[in-house]
C-alpha positions, -999 to +999 in steps of 0.1 A: +851-082-049+837-099-079+860-110-108+856-089-139+863-097-176+862-080-209+846-101-236+855-094-273+834-102-303+832-090-339+802-086-362+799-076-398+776-046-395+768-016-373+732-030-370+745-063-357+767-044-332+737-023-320+714-053-318+738-075-297+748-045-275+712-036-268+702-072-260+732-078-236+725-045-218+688-051-215+694-086-201+720-071-177+747-094-190+770-064-197+774-031-179+792-013-208+799-021-244+822-001-267+820-005-304+847+003-330+849-002-368+880-022-377+896-038-407+901-075-401+923-100-419+919-137-410+921-172-423+888-188-431+885-222-447+921-221-460+918-186-476+930-152-464+900-130-460+898-093-453+869-070-445+854-043-423+838-054-391+827-039-358+845-051-326+827-050-293+844-047-260+820-060-234+825-053-197+810-079-174+815-103-145+832-137-149+802-154-133+780-142-162+803-154-190+783-186-199+750-167-201+766-140-221+782-164-246+749-183-250+731-150-257+757-138-282+756-172-300+718-170-302+718-138-323+753-137-339+754-138-377+787-156-381+791-194-384+820-193-359+820-160-341+850-147-322+840-147-285+869-144-261+873-132-226+902-114-210+905-109-173+905-074-159+933-078-134+932-043-120+910-013-123+896+019-107+876+006-078+847+030-083+844+018-119+845-019-109+819-013-082+797+004-108+799-027-130+790-049-100+760-027-092+747-026-128+749-064-131+730-073-100 
């Protein structure tokens, strides 16, 4: 069975979230992307910043991470975007099989 990951990134607008989601799905770098509006607080260049963002939870295979990261970076509006991957250590086998089938 392939190794699966969930990649997380944040963007400033709903339009950015939609554009990135559509591009990753069309290129079959992601099988499923969930989008949520969140309030973020973070340090940026020595200052505390706060604002509304959209967070994307991207389901994919570990083997596609490099391509996925490159694709996100090519269209992401932030200077230093959050792009992190978390391993999916266990999951419903039918769901994981579906991810695998969609990304072939």
